[in-house]
Structure formats: C-alpha cells, structure tokens
Backbone as numpy.savetxt, mean C-alpha at the origin, in Angstrom:
# Nx Ny Nz CAx CAy CAz Cx Cy Cz
20.38 -16.43 -14.25 19.93 -16.06 -12.91 19.09 -17.18 -12.32
19.16 -17.33 -10.97 18.35 -18.35 -10.31 16.87 -18.03 -10.48
16.06 -19.06 -10.30 14.61 -18.88 -10.43 14.12 -17.81 -9.46
13.29 -16.86 -9.93 12.79 -15.82 -9.03 12.09 -16.42 -7.81
12.33 -15.82 -6.65 11.76 -16.38 -5.43 11.06 -15.36 -4.55
11.23 -14.07 -4.79 10.69 -13.06 -3.89 9.24 -12.74 -4.23
8.47 -12.40 -3.20 7.10 -11.91 -3.36 7.09 -10.44 -2.97
6.71 -9.60 -3.90 6.75 -8.14 -3.74 5.34 -7.66 -3.40
5.16 -7.13 -2.18 3.83 -6.72 -1.72 3.54 -5.25 -2.02
4.48 -4.55 -2.64 4.32 -3.11 -2.91 4.71 -2.86 -4.37
3.80 -3.21 -5.28 4.08 -3.15 -6.72 2.87 -2.52 -7.42
3.06 -1.38 -8.04 1.93 -0.60 -8.53 1.54 -0.96 -9.97
0.27 -0.71 -10.26 -0.36 -1.18 -11.50 -1.40 -0.14 -11.91
-1.30 0.32 -13.16 -2.26 1.27 -13.71 -2.90 0.65 -14.95
-4.01 -0.06 -14.81 -4.64 -0.67 -15.98 -5.02 0.37 -17.03
-4.90 -0.02 -18.27 -5.25 0.91 -19.35 -6.71 1.33 -19.27
-7.59 0.44 -18.83 -9.01 0.79 -18.75 -9.27 1.85 -17.69
-8.47 1.87 -16.65 -8.56 2.92 -15.63 -8.19 4.27 -16.26
-7.10 4.30 -17.01 -6.69 5.54 -17.68 -7.75 5.97 -18.69
-8.29 5.02 -19.43 -9.30 5.36 -20.44 -10.56 5.94 -19.80
-10.95 5.40 -18.66 -12.16 5.90 -17.99 -11.93 7.31 -17.47
-10.74 7.59 -16.95 -10.43 8.97 -16.55 -10.49 9.90 -17.75
-9.92 9.44 -18.87 -9.92 10.27 -20.08 -11.34 10.59 -20.53
-12.24 9.62 -20.43 -13.61 9.81 -20.90 -14.45 10.63 -19.94
-14.28 10.42 -18.63 -15.25 10.97 -17.67 -14.63 11.81 -16.56
-13.33 12.05 -16.63 -12.68 12.77 -15.54 -12.86 14.27 -15.56
-13.23 14.84 -16.70 -13.24 16.30 -16.84 -14.08 17.02 -15.78
-15.30 16.55 -15.45 -16.06 17.27 -14.41 -15.35 17.32 -13.06
-14.40 16.43 -12.85 -13.64 16.39 -11.60 -12.25 17.01 -11.77
-12.05 17.69 -12.89 -10.76 18.31 -13.21 -9.64 17.27 -13.25
-9.97 16.12 -13.81 -8.98 15.06 -14.00 -8.93 14.73 -15.49
-7.72 14.52 -16.00 -7.58 14.19 -17.41 -6.30 13.37 -17.60
-6.14 12.83 -18.78 -4.93 12.10 -19.17 -4.17 12.92 -20.20
-2.91 13.20 -19.91 -2.04 13.93 -20.84 -1.13 12.90 -21.51
-1.26 12.76 -22.82 -0.48 11.78 -23.56 0.60 12.45 -24.43
0.97 13.68 -24.09 1.92 14.41 -24.93 3.35 13.90 -24.78
3.69 13.34 -23.64 5.07 12.89 -23.40 5.27 11.52 -24.02
6.28 11.33 -24.86 6.51 10.02 -25.46 6.87 8.93 -24.45
7.27 9.32 -23.25 7.58 8.32 -22.23 6.34 7.61 -21.73
5.17 8.27 -21.86 3.94 7.64 -21.41 2.94 8.66 -20.91
1.70 8.23 -20.65 0.66 9.16 -20.21 0.86 9.58 -18.76
0.37 10.78 -18.44 0.33 11.27 -17.06 -1.12 11.50 -16.67
-1.43 11.23 -15.41 -2.74 11.55 -14.87 -2.65 12.94 -14.26
-3.44 13.86 -14.78 -3.37 15.26 -14.37 -4.62 15.59 -13.57
-4.39 16.03 -12.33 -5.48 16.46 -11.46 -5.43 17.98 -11.32
-6.33 18.54 -10.55 -6.40 19.99 -10.38 -5.07 20.56 -9.88
-4.44 19.88 -8.89 -3.25 20.44 -8.26 -2.05 19.50 -8.33
-2.12 18.47 -9.16 -1.01 17.52 -9.21 -1.04 16.77 -10.53
0.06 16.09 -10.81 0.11 15.20 -11.96 1.10 14.09 -11.64
0.85 12.92 -12.18 1.80 11.84 -12.02 2.97 12.03 -12.98
4.06 11.36 -12.69 5.13 11.25 -13.67 4.60 10.47 -14.87
5.23 10.56 -16.04 4.80 9.75 -17.17 4.82 8.26 -16.81
3.74 7.59 -17.12 3.59 6.17 -16.78 3.98 5.34 -18.00
5.14 4.72 -17.91 5.56 3.92 -19.07 4.83 2.58 -19.06
4.91 1.87 -20.17 4.03 0.73 -20.43 4.19 -0.41 -19.44
5.32 -0.49 -18.72 5.50 -1.57 -17.76 4.46 -1.53 -16.66
3.84 -0.38 -16.45 2.80 -0.28 -15.42 1.57 -1.13 -15.76
1.32 -1.39 -17.04 0.13 -2.17 -17.39 0.43 -3.35 -18.31
1.56 -3.35 -18.99 1.91 -4.42 -19.93 2.48 -5.61 -19.13
1.72 -6.69 -19.05 2.12 -7.80 -18.18 3.33 -8.55 -18.71
3.52 -8.58 -20.02 4.72 -9.23 -20.56 5.97 -8.45 -20.17
5.94 -7.15 -20.33 7.08 -6.33 -19.91 7.32 -6.46 -18.41
6.24 -6.46 -17.66 6.36 -6.54 -16.21 7.01 -7.87 -15.79
6.58 -8.95 -16.39 7.17 -10.25 -16.02 8.66 -10.30 -16.35
9.04 -9.72 -17.46 10.47 -9.69 -17.80 11.24 -8.85 -16.78
10.65 -7.72 -16.38 11.31 -6.88 -15.37 11.41 -7.62 -14.04
10.38 -8.35 -13.67 10.41 -9.13 -12.43 11.49 -10.20 -12.49
11.58 -10.88 -13.62 12.58 -11.95 -13.76 13.99 -11.42 -13.61
14.23 -10.21 -14.13 15.58 -9.65 -14.08 16.04 -9.39 -12.65
15.12 -9.16 -11.73 15.52 -8.83 -10.36 15.13 -9.90 -9.36
14.72 -11.06 -9.86 14.46 -12.19 -8.98 13.17 -12.13 -8.20
12.14 -11.47 -8.75 10.83 -11.39 -8.09 9.86 -12.34 -8.77
9.27 -13.21 -8.00 8.36 -14.22 -8.55 6.93 -13.72 -8.66
6.48 -12.92 -7.67 5.07 -12.53 -7.58 4.98 -11.04 -7.28
4.07 -10.37 -7.97 3.69 -9.01 -7.63 2.28 -9.03 -7.03
2.14 -8.39 -5.88 0.81 -8.07 -5.35 0.46 -6.70 -5.93
-0.37 -6.68 -6.94 -0.66 -5.46 -7.71 -1.52 -4.50 -6.90
-1.20 -3.20 -7.02 -1.97 -2.20 -6.31 -2.00 -0.90 -7.11
-3.14 -0.23 -7.07 -3.24 1.12 -7.61 -2.66 2.08 -6.59
-2.07 3.15 -7.06 -1.59 4.18 -6.14 -2.10 5.54 -6.59
-1.52 6.60 -6.06 -1.97 7.96 -6.32 -2.17 8.20 -7.83
-3.32 8.77 -8.20 -4.30 9.44 -7.36 -5.45 8.56 -6.88
-5.31 7.26 -6.93 -6.36 6.35 -6.46 -7.70 6.69 -7.14
-8.80 6.55 -6.39 -10.12 6.86 -6.97 -10.93 7.80 -6.08
-10.32 8.31 -5.01 -11.07 9.08 -4.01 -11.47 10.47 -4.49
-10.86 10.93 -5.56 -11.14 12.27 -6.09 -12.46 12.33 -6.86
-13.00 11.18 -7.23 -14.21 11.12 -8.06 -15.46 11.07 -7.18
-16.63 11.33 -7.79 -17.86 11.14 -7.03 -18.11 9.65 -6.84
-19.14 9.33 -6.07 -19.35 7.94 -5.70 -19.52 7.00 -6.87
-20.32 7.41 -7.85 -20.58 6.53 -8.99 -19.33 6.30 -9.81
-18.65 7.39 -10.19 -17.43 7.23 -10.99 -16.35 6.53 -10.16
-16.24 6.87 -8.89 -15.26 6.20 -8.05 -15.48 4.70 -8.00
-16.74 4.29 -7.91 -17.03 2.86 -7.86 -16.68 2.19 -9.19
-16.96 2.87 -10.30 -16.65 2.27 -11.59 -15.14 2.23 -11.84
-14.42 3.27 -11.39 -12.96 3.23 -11.51 -12.38 2.08 -10.70
-12.86 1.92 -9.47 -12.38 0.81 -8.64 -12.67 -0.53 -9.31
-13.86 -0.66 -9.89 -14.24 -1.93 -10.49 -13.35 -2.29 -11.68
-12.99 -1.29 -12.52 -12.16 -1.63 -13.67 -10.75 -2.01 -13.21
-10.27 -1.38 -12.14 -8.96 -1.74 -11.61 -9.00 -3.16 -11.05
-9.99 -3.45 -10.24 -10.07 -4.77 -9.61 -10.28 -5.88 -10.63
-11.09 -5.60 -11.64 -11.28 -6.59 -12.70 -9.97 -6.84 -13.45
-9.21 -5.78 -13.72 -7.94 -5.94 -14.43 -6.94 -6.74 -13.60
-6.92 -6.52 -12.31 -6.04 -7.30 -11.43 -6.42 -8.76 -11.45
-7.69 -9.04 -11.39 -8.14 -10.43 -11.42 -7.80 -11.08 -12.77
-7.95 -10.32 -13.85 -7.59 -10.85 -15.16 -6.09 -11.14 -15.24
-5.27 -10.27 -14.65 -3.83 -10.52 -14.63 -3.53 -11.81 -13.88
-4.23 -12.03 -12.78 -4.03 -13.27 -12.02 -4.48 -14.49 -12.82
-5.62 -14.38 -13.48 -6.09 -15.53 -14.25 -5.15 -15.85 -15.41
-4.56 -14.81 -16.00 -3.62 -15.03 -17.09 -2.30 -15.62 -16.62
-1.86 -15.21 -15.42 -0.56 -15.65 -14.88 -0.72 -15.90 -13.39
-1.39 -16.98 -13.02 -1.74 -17.19 -11.61 -0.56 -17.35 -10.68
0.60 -17.72 -11.22 1.78 -17.87 -10.38 2.60 -16.59 -10.28
2.15 -15.50 -10.96 2.94 -14.27 -10.98 2.20 -13.06 -10.38
0.88 -13.04 -10.46 0.16 -11.83 -10.06 -1.03 -12.16 -9.16
-1.16 -11.34 -8.11 -2.39 -11.29 -7.33 -2.78 -9.82 -7.22
-3.96 -9.53 -6.69 -4.43 -8.16 -6.64 -4.80 -7.72 -5.23
-4.58 -6.42 -4.96 -5.04 -5.76 -3.74 -6.14 -4.78 -4.15
-7.36 -5.06 -3.76 -8.52 -4.34 -4.29 -8.50 -2.86 -3.91
-8.89 -2.05 -4.87 -9.13 -0.63 -4.67 -10.61 -0.43 -4.35
-10.91 0.47 -3.40 -12.30 0.72 -3.00 -12.61 2.21 -3.07
-13.84 2.59 -3.43 -14.23 4.00 -3.44 -14.56 4.47 -2.01
-13.53 4.63 -1.20 -13.71 4.89 0.23 -14.36 6.24 0.51
-14.39 7.15 -0.47 -15.06 8.43 -0.28 -16.56 8.25 -0.09
-17.07 7.08 -0.46 -18.48 6.72 -0.29 -18.50 5.34 0.36
-18.47 5.26 1.70 -18.29 3.97 2.36 -19.32 2.91 1.99
-20.55 3.32 1.71 -21.55 2.31 1.34 -21.19 1.68 -0.01
-20.74 2.48 -0.95 -20.30 1.95 -2.24 -19.01 1.13 -2.07
-18.15 1.57 -1.18 -16.92 0.82 -0.93 -17.23 -0.58 -0.43
-18.23 -0.68 0.43 -18.59 -2.00 0.95 -19.17 -2.89 -0.15
-19.95 -2.31 -1.03 -20.49 -3.07 -2.16 -19.36 -3.57 -3.05
-18.41 -2.70 -3.37 -17.30 -3.11 -4.23 -16.40 -4.12 -3.52
-16.24 -4.00 -2.21 -15.45 -4.98 -1.48 -16.09 -6.36 -1.58
-17.39 -6.43 -1.40 -18.09 -7.73 -1.51 -17.90 -8.31 -2.90
-18.01 -7.47 -3.92 -17.85 -7.95 -5.29 -16.41 -8.38 -5.57
-15.47 -7.50 -5.23 -14.07 -7.78 -5.57 -13.53 -8.97 -4.80
-13.96 -9.16 -3.57 -13.44 -10.26 -2.76 -13.75 -11.62 -3.39
-14.76 -11.67 -4.22 -15.13 -12.93 -4.88 -14.36 -13.16 -6.18
-13.60 -12.17 -6.63 -12.86 -12.31 -7.88 -11.62 -13.18 -7.67
-11.29 -14.03 -8.63 -10.05 -14.81 -8.52 -8.84 -13.91 -8.38
-7.99 -14.23 -7.43 -6.72 -13.53 -7.30 -6.73 -12.30 -6.41
-7.87 -11.84 -5.94 -7.90 -10.69 -5.04 -7.59 -11.20 -3.63
-6.46 -10.75 -3.10 -5.94 -11.29 -1.84 -5.77 -10.24 -0.76
-6.10 -9.00 -1.03 -5.96 -7.94 -0.04 -6.75 -6.73 -0.47
-6.69 -5.69 0.36 -7.37 -4.42 0.10 -6.33 -3.31 0.25
-6.36 -2.35 -0.66 -5.38 -1.27 -0.67 -6.07 0.03 -0.36
-5.60 0.73 0.68 -6.21 1.98 1.11 -5.17 3.08 1.23
-5.61 4.32 1.03 -4.77 5.46 1.34 -4.62 5.62 2.84
-3.59 6.33 3.26 -3.38 6.59 4.68 -4.42 7.55 5.24
-5.12 8.22 4.36 -6.30 9.01 4.74 -7.20 9.04 3.52
-8.45 9.36 3.74 -9.41 9.39 2.64 -9.91 10.82 2.50
-9.32 11.56 1.59 -9.66 12.97 1.40 -9.61 13.73 2.72
-8.58 13.43 3.53 -8.39 14.12 4.80 -9.09 13.47 5.97
-9.92 12.48 5.74 -10.58 11.76 6.84 -9.66 10.64 7.32
-9.49 10.54 8.63 -8.61 9.52 9.17 -9.25 8.14 9.09
-8.42 7.13 9.06 -8.92 5.76 8.94 -9.68 5.31 10.19
-9.54 6.04 11.29 -10.30 5.74 12.50 -11.71 6.33 12.46
-12.07 7.03 11.41 -13.41 7.58 11.26 -14.44 6.44 11.36
-15.46 6.59 12.21 -16.45 5.50 12.35 -17.11 5.09 11.05
-17.15 5.97 10.05 -17.78 5.62 8.78 -17.08 4.44 8.11
-15.79 4.22 8.44 -15.04 3.15 7.79 -15.09 1.84 8.57
-15.76 1.84 9.71 -15.81 0.63 10.54 -16.36 -0.58 9.78
-17.43 -0.45 9.00 -17.93 -1.64 8.27 -16.92 -2.19 7.27
-16.06 -1.34 6.72 -15.05 -1.82 5.78 -14.03 -2.69 6.51
-13.55 -2.20 7.64 -12.58 -2.99 8.41 -13.21 -4.28 8.92
-14.47 -4.21 9.32 -15.15 -5.43 9.78 -15.22 -6.46 8.67
-15.54 -6.01 7.45 -15.62 -6.94 6.32 -14.25 -7.50 5.97
-13.22 -6.66 6.00 -11.86 -7.15 5.71 -11.45 -8.22 6.71
-11.73 -7.97 7.99 -11.39 -8.97 9.00 -12.17 -10.26 8.77
-13.46 -10.15 8.50 -14.29 -11.34 8.30 -13.85 -12.14 7.09
-13.40 -11.47 6.06 -12.98 -12.14 4.83 -11.50 -12.51 4.83
-10.81 -12.18 5.92 -9.37 -12.46 6.05 -8.57 -11.79 4.92
-8.97 -10.57 4.62 -8.26 -9.78 3.62 -7.40 -8.75 4.33
-6.08 -8.83 4.23 -5.24 -7.81 4.85 -5.43 -6.46 4.19
-5.24 -5.42 4.95 -5.29 -4.05 4.46 -3.86 -3.56 4.30
-3.52 -3.14 3.09 -2.21 -2.56 2.81 -2.39 -1.07 2.56
-1.59 -0.27 3.23 -1.74 1.18 3.15 -0.71 1.80 2.21
-1.06 3.00 1.71 -0.11 3.78 0.93 -0.39 5.26 1.19
0.67 6.08 1.38 0.46 7.51 1.62 -0.28 8.18 0.47
-1.11 9.14 0.84 -1.92 9.87 -0.14 -2.33 11.18 0.51
-2.31 12.27 -0.26 -2.70 13.59 0.25 -2.01 13.85 1.59
-0.68 13.88 1.57 0.09 13.78 2.80 -0.03 15.02 3.67
0.16 14.80 4.95 0.11 15.86 5.94 1.22 16.88 5.67
0.90 18.16 5.87 1.90 19.22 5.70 2.28 19.51 4.27
1.43 19.15 3.34 1.78 19.28 1.92 2.10 20.72 1.54
1.51 21.69 2.23 1.77 23.10 1.90 3.22 23.49 2.17
3.94 22.72 2.99 5.34 23.02 3.28 6.30 22.09 2.55
5.77 21.16 1.76 6.60 20.12 1.18 6.66 20.19 -0.34
6.33 21.33 -0.90 6.27 21.43 -2.36 7.63 21.40 -3.03
8.66 21.94 -2.38 9.99 21.98 -2.99 10.77 20.72 -2.68
11.72 20.43 -3.54 12.70 19.35 -3.34 12.08 17.96 -3.28
10.86 17.79 -3.75 10.15 16.51 -3.71 9.93 16.03 -2.27
9.89 16.98 -1.33 9.72 16.61 0.08 8.37 15.99 0.36
7.36 16.25 -0.50 6.07 15.58 -0.30 6.23 14.07 -0.31
7.21 13.57 -1.07 7.49 12.14 -1.09 8.53 11.76 -0.04
9.68 12.48 -0.05 10.77 12.12 0.86 10.32 12.10 2.32
9.56 13.13 2.72 9.14 13.27 4.12 7.64 13.07 4.30
6.85 13.59 3.36 5.40 13.48 3.51 4.92 12.05 3.57
5.44 11.21 2.69 4.97 9.82 2.68 5.24 9.09 3.99
6.49 9.08 4.50 6.70 8.34 5.75 5.96 8.92 6.94
5.78 10.23 6.98 5.07 10.79 8.12 3.57 10.53 8.02
3.00 10.53 6.82 1.58 10.22 6.71 1.30 8.78 7.12
2.22 7.88 6.82 2.07 6.50 7.28 2.07 6.44 8.80
2.96 7.20 9.45 2.99 7.23 10.91 1.70 7.78 11.49
1.15 8.82 10.86 -0.12 9.39 11.33 -1.23 8.35 11.22
-1.28 7.64 10.10 -2.32 6.62 9.92 -2.19 5.52 10.96
-0.96 5.05 11.20 -0.75 3.99 12.19 -1.19 4.47 13.57
-0.88 5.72 13.93 -1.28 6.25 15.24 -2.79 6.30 15.37
-3.49 6.69 14.31 -4.95 6.72 14.38 -5.54 5.31 14.50
-4.95 4.35 13.84 -5.46 2.98 13.96 -5.29 2.45 15.37
-4.20 2.85 16.04 -3.98 2.42 17.43 -4.82 3.26 18.39
-4.57 4.56 18.43 -5.26 5.42 19.40 -6.75 5.53 19.12
-7.14 5.34 17.87 -8.56 5.35 17.53 -9.28 4.06 17.81
-8.57 3.05 18.30 -9.20 1.80 18.72 -9.52 0.82 17.62
-9.10 1.10 16.39 -9.45 0.20 15.27 -8.82 -1.18 15.48
-7.56 -1.22 15.87 -6.90 -2.52 16.02 -7.48 -3.31 17.19
-7.99 -2.63 18.21 -8.64 -3.34 19.31 -10.00 -3.88 18.90
-10.75 -3.11 18.13 -12.07 -3.56 17.71 -11.99 -4.74 16.76
-10.88 -4.81 16.01 -10.73 -5.87 15.02 -9.41 -6.61 15.27
-9.39 -7.49 16.25 -8.13 -8.10 16.69 -7.48 -9.00 15.66
-8.20 -9.43 14.65 -7.62 -10.29 13.63 -7.33 -9.54 12.33
-7.56 -8.25 12.31 -7.30 -7.45 11.12 -5.80 -7.29 10.94
-5.31 -7.56 9.74 -3.90 -7.37 9.40 -3.75 -6.06 8.63
-2.78 -5.25 9.01 -2.51 -3.98 8.34 -1.03 -3.91 8.01
-0.73 -3.66 6.74 0.66 -3.56 6.28 1.02 -2.09 6.06
2.11 -1.65 6.69 2.59 -0.28 6.56 3.69 -0.22 5.51
3.59 0.71 4.56 4.60 0.79 3.49 5.86 1.50 3.95
6.87 1.48 3.09 8.11 2.22 3.31 8.70 1.92 4.68
8.75 0.60 4.98 9.34 0.11 6.23 8.68 0.73 7.46
7.38 0.99 7.36 6.64 1.56 8.48 6.65 3.07 8.53
7.28 3.70 7.52 7.38 5.15 7.53 8.16 5.61 8.76
7.72 6.69 9.36 8.41 7.24 10.54 8.02 6.53 11.83
6.94 5.75 11.81 6.40 5.22 13.06 7.39 4.37 13.86
8.10 3.39 13.25 8.98 2.56 14.07 10.08 3.35 14.78
10.44 4.49 14.24 11.52 5.28 14.80 11.01 6.28 15.83
9.69 6.43 15.92 9.07 7.32 16.90 8.25 6.54 17.92
8.37 5.22 17.92 7.52 4.41 18.79 7.75 4.71 20.26
8.98 5.03 20.64 9.23 5.38 22.03 8.51 6.65 22.42
8.52 7.63 21.54 7.83 8.90 21.82 6.32 8.69 21.90
5.78 7.90 21.01 4.35 7.62 21.03 3.96 6.87 22.30
4.76 5.92 22.71 4.46 5.13 23.90 4.57 6.00 25.16
5.60 6.82 25.23 5.75 7.73 26.37 4.59 8.72 26.42
4.26 9.30 25.27 3.17 10.26 25.24 1.86 9.65 25.68
1.62 8.42 25.28 0.40 7.74 25.68 0.32 7.61 27.21
1.47 7.44 27.85 1.50 7.26 29.31 1.24 8.57 30.05
1.73 9.68 29.51 1.68 10.92 30.28 0.61 11.90 29.84
0.05 11.73 28.64 -0.89 12.71 28.12 -2.33 12.21 28.20
-3.25 13.08 28.67 -4.65 12.65 28.82 -5.37 12.42 27.50
-4.87 13.03 26.40 -5.58 12.92 25.12 -5.66 11.49 24.61
-4.77 10.62 25.05 -4.75 9.24 24.54 -5.38 8.25 25.50
-5.98 8.70 26.59 -6.51 7.79 27.59 -7.85 7.21 27.16
-8.08 5.97 27.53 -9.40 5.37 27.44 -9.79 4.80 26.10
-8.86 4.71 25.14 -9.21 4.13 23.84 -8.38 2.89 23.57
-7.10 3.05 23.25 -6.25 1.89 23.03 -6.10 1.11 24.33
-6.23 -0.19 24.25 -6.23 -1.04 25.44 -4.83 -1.34 25.95
-3.82 -1.17 25.10 -2.46 -1.51 25.49 -1.52 -0.36 25.20
-0.28 -0.51 25.66 0.75 0.47 25.30 0.95 0.48 23.80
1.31 1.67 23.28 1.47 1.78 21.83 2.47 0.76 21.30
3.58 0.56 21.98 4.60 -0.35 21.45 4.13 -1.80 21.43
3.08 -2.13 22.17 2.53 -3.48 22.13 1.81 -3.77 20.82
1.54 -2.73 20.03 0.85 -2.91 18.76 1.80 -3.05 17.58
3.09 -2.96 17.81 4.04 -3.02 16.70 3.86 -4.26 15.85
3.64 -5.40 16.49 3.50 -6.66 15.76 2.07 -6.89 15.26
1.17 -5.95 15.49 -0.13 -6.00 14.81 0.00 -5.55 13.36
1.09 -4.84 13.06 1.35 -4.40 11.70 2.35 -5.33 11.04
2.31 -5.36 9.70 3.43 -5.87 8.92 4.03 -4.70 8.16
5.20 -4.92 7.57 5.99 -3.83 7.01 6.68 -4.30 5.74
6.87 -3.38 4.78 7.70 -3.74 3.64 9.14 -3.30 3.88
10.01 -3.60 2.93 11.45 -3.40 3.12 11.96 -2.08 2.56
11.09 -1.18 2.10 11.54 0.01 1.39 12.05 1.04 2.38
13.26 0.83 2.87 13.90 1.73 3.83 15.07 2.48 3.20
15.64 1.93 2.12 16.78 2.50 1.41 18.07 2.48 2.23
18.09 1.79 3.36 19.31 1.74 4.18 19.32 0.43 4.96
20.34 -0.40 4.77 20.39 -1.66 5.53 20.30 -1.46 7.04
20.93 -0.40 7.56 20.90 -0.18 9.01 19.48 0.09 9.49
18.72 0.87 8.71 17.33 1.15 9.08 16.49 -0.12 9.04
16.68 -0.91 8.00 15.92 -2.14 7.88 16.31 -3.13 8.98
17.58 -3.19 9.33 18.01 -4.06 10.42 17.36 -3.64 11.73
17.28 -2.33 11.96 16.59 -1.83 13.15 15.14 -2.30 13.17
14.45 -2.16 12.02 13.05 -2.56 11.95 12.90 -4.05 12.24
13.73 -4.88 11.62 13.63 -6.32 11.83 13.89 -6.65 13.30
14.85 -5.99 13.91 15.10 -6.23 15.32 13.95 -5.78 16.21
13.25 -4.74 15.80 12.15 -4.18 16.58 10.89 -5.03 16.49
10.52 -5.45 15.27 9.22 -6.11 15.08 9.34 -7.60 14.80
10.54 -8.08 14.44 10.72 -9.49 14.12 10.76 -9.74 12.63
11.59 -10.68 12.23 11.73 -11.00 10.80 10.46 -11.60 10.22
9.55 -12.06 11.07 8.30 -12.64 10.57 7.24 -11.58 10.25
7.58 -10.29 10.41 6.61 -9.22 10.13 7.04 -8.31 8.98
8.09 -8.68 8.25 8.65 -7.82 7.20 8.64 -8.55 5.87
8.31 -7.84 4.78 8.17 -8.44 3.46 8.81 -7.55 2.41
9.18 -8.15 1.30 9.78 -7.43 0.20 8.80 -6.40 -0.39
9.32 -5.21 -0.68 8.57 -4.18 -1.40 9.49 -3.48 -2.38
8.93 -2.99 -3.48 9.75 -2.32 -4.49 9.23 -0.96 -4.91
7.96 -0.63 -4.61 7.34 0.58 -5.15 7.36 0.56 -6.68
7.30 -0.63 -7.26 7.40 -0.83 -8.71 6.43 0.09 -9.42
6.87 0.75 -10.48 8.26 0.87 -10.88 8.69 2.32 -10.79
8.37 2.98 -9.67 8.75 4.37 -9.45 10.23 4.47 -9.07
10.81 5.63 -9.36 12.23 5.80 -9.06 12.50 5.89 -7.55
11.48 6.11 -6.74 11.68 6.16 -5.30 11.68 4.79 -4.63
11.58 3.73 -5.43 11.72 2.39 -4.89 13.06 1.79 -5.28
13.48 0.74 -4.59 14.74 0.09 -4.96 14.60 -0.66 -6.28
15.53 -0.48 -7.18 15.47 -1.15 -8.47 15.63 -2.66 -8.33
16.37 -3.09 -7.30 16.60 -4.52 -7.05 16.18 -4.82 -5.61
14.90 -5.05 -5.39 14.39 -5.12 -4.01 14.93 -6.28 -3.19
15.40 -7.34 -3.85 15.96 -8.47 -3.09 17.32 -8.15 -2.48
18.05 -7.23 -3.09 19.46 -7.05 -2.75 19.67 -6.67 -1.30
18.83 -5.79 -0.76 19.04 -5.34 0.60 18.88 -6.50 1.59
18.08 -7.50 1.21 17.84 -8.65 2.09 18.91 -9.72 1.92
19.27 -10.00 0.67 20.20 -11.11 0.44 21.66 -10.70 0.56
21.95 -9.39 0.39 23.34 -8.95 0.47 23.58 -7.82 1.45
22.59 -7.01 1.71 22.81 -5.82 2.52 22.71 -6.03 4.02
22.13 -7.18 4.44 21.89 -7.40 5.86 22.46 -8.73 6.31
22.79 -8.81 7.58 23.23 -10.07 8.17 22.01 -10.78 8.74
21.51 -11.73 7.98 20.31 -12.46 8.36 20.59 -13.95 8.32
19.92 -14.68 9.17 19.99 -16.13 9.06 19.25 -16.57 7.80
19.55 -17.77 7.32 18.85 -18.28 6.14 17.35 -18.36 6.40
16.99 -18.68 7.64 15.57 -18.77 7.99 14.89 -17.41 7.89
15.51 -16.38 8.46 14.90 -15.05 8.41 14.89 -14.49 7.00
15.92 -14.80 6.22 15.94 -14.34 4.84 14.77 -14.93 4.07
14.52 -16.21 4.25 13.40 -16.86 3.56 12.07 -16.27 3.99
11.95 -15.95 5.27 10.71 -15.32 5.74 10.45 -14.00 5.01
11.46 -13.14 4.96 11.28 -11.82 4.38 11.09 -11.89 2.88
11.82 -12.78 2.21 11.71 -12.90 0.76 10.33 -13.37 0.32
9.75 -14.34 1.02 8.50 -14.88 0.51 7.56 -15.47 1.54
8.09 -16.07 2.61 7.20 -16.83 3.50 6.18 -15.95 4.20
6.59 -14.78 4.65 5.66 -13.89 5.34 4.54 -13.44 4.42
4.89 -13.12 3.18 3.87 -12.69 2.22 2.92 -13.84 1.88
3.46 -15.03 1.76 2.58 -16.18 1.49 1.56 -16.36 2.61
2.01 -16.19 3.83 1.09 -16.32 4.96 0.07 -15.19 4.97
0.55 -13.95 4.83 -0.37 -12.80 4.90 -1.42 -12.84 3.80
-0.98 -13.17 2.59 -1.88 -13.11 1.42 -2.53 -14.45 1.11
-2.24 -15.44 1.94 -2.84 -16.78 1.81 -2.61 -17.35 0.40
-1.34 -17.39 0.03 -0.96 -17.92 -1.29 -0.65 -19.41 -1.18
C-alpha cells in the first residue's frame, strides 16, 4: 500500500489511566468499569454503558497498524462519551488531566502519527480554564474537544465565554461531538440515539453558537462539526429563513445564518458520497476533513475511500480534504 497520507480529525482514544481512575473513584457518581466481556471493558454509567472497548482504543502499536492498513497518517486523538462531565469538579479535572497527559505522551512517542484534542471539565468552567491553560502547554495538544452540550447547558451559556476566549487566543480549534443528545427519551429503540440523536444535537449546538452570538464575539475561533455537520447543512435554508421572519432570532447574530457556514469546518462522516458532495459544494472543499469515528462501528472502516473513490473531486480538492485542511486547522 502507498504511504499513508490522510489526517483523521475524528479518532477516539480511551487511555487506560482514564479507565483505571473511573474504576477507583467512579462509584460515588454511579460510574464503574465492567471487565466481564472478553472483547474489552465497558464504561457503565447510571443510565448508559459503552460498547466493549477493545485494546486498539489505547494500544498505540495496534492503532498504528490499523491506521496503516487504511492509509491514515495521523490521528487527532479525542475522548468521547461519556467524557468527564458526569463527575464532580475535582474528579472531572483529574480525569481530564490523565487523558490530556496520555495524548501528549502518545504524541511524544510518535510525533508524526498522533496529536491530541484536549478534554476539559466543562461542568466546572473555572477548573476547565485551569486545565486548558495546563494542557495547551503540553507537546502535541493541538485542539480542544467539547460535547455539543454540557449536562444540558448550551455552548452559548455565558459561563463558557472565558473558555472560548482562551481557545481563540491560543489558536486552538474547538472540535465538537454529540453527547446527551436532544430527544433521548424518544430515541431509545433501534439505536436512534446515535442514528438521529447525534446529527441533530450537532445542529442544535451549531445554531446556539450562531444565534447565541458566540461566533460573532470570537471571530477567529474555529469550530469543527462532526458527522459532516450533522443535520445543520441540510437545514441551513430553514434556519436562514426562520432568522429572517421570526422575532426570537433578532438582535444577536450579526449576519444571516448561511453566512456562518464557512465559520465551521466539517468531517467527512456522511456515509453517502452524494451527501458529502452536497456538503463540499455548500461550504467548499477547503472546509472539510477526513473523519473515521475510530474505531466505532458507526464510522467508515476506510475513511479515505469516500474521498479518493466515491466522489468526483479535482486532485487539488482531494489533497485539501485528505490532509491540507487539517494541517492548517491544527497547525501541523
């Protein structure tokens, strides 16, 4: 196979020390680690549990071999559900620190293969700011990873303003991931919490960042939307029309909603070449990057394929999506 060339901005990582800390101190928060399944440990919360996490999530040798098989050169490592927001401030801060330290260690061990997107204890914004200052100084930390909401609080909540200000000042892009999705009480069957909940929660978060004025207050802040923007790119006309005719959206966002499309970047996890082609046509090939959701089954097993074989792209646009856009965003 040719030398790996893609940069994957949506690749999940569960350090063993994160799991160990949950096992030791999670009980007061009704969190524990279940190691009964031979496939791997699961993180069990009060009302949810992860799928068994096999060793590729933390074993860097296995991960590099998996990356090589599908032509991915770099993973931007990120923690995902259940993140750290379920813990109190002190434990949340320590969980975030062990994750961020592990990401930096992965980068130091393999600087050409791994970078990290810092996890923050956003349930306690003052502690989140402290951890952001610390993590931003670690080798290899190139972004910040946030849920689409923080225990039900929208990202436009004024309490989070200092975090966005610091991210903008440090030139750290914010990458989002759905969490505690909207309408979960209706999405329990058929895995709809993921199929539908995830893309719609991303759209809700994007709308709050626009209508809540966050993108206007921080004009240089970069925000990456997962799963090809979720539902937002396909509802942009409705959002823009509603902004024009409805009084609820007046006086905050300075521009039409559709003028903010290129304030976001997007990954490629659309599962359909036609959908991804629509997104590229809407926002431009310079705003889209490879994503895999590594290594969950809801991500594409071969994330390069949709770009190199599934779409009609110029060589220039293909290079942008495969790696150039991510290099620019993450300052590699």
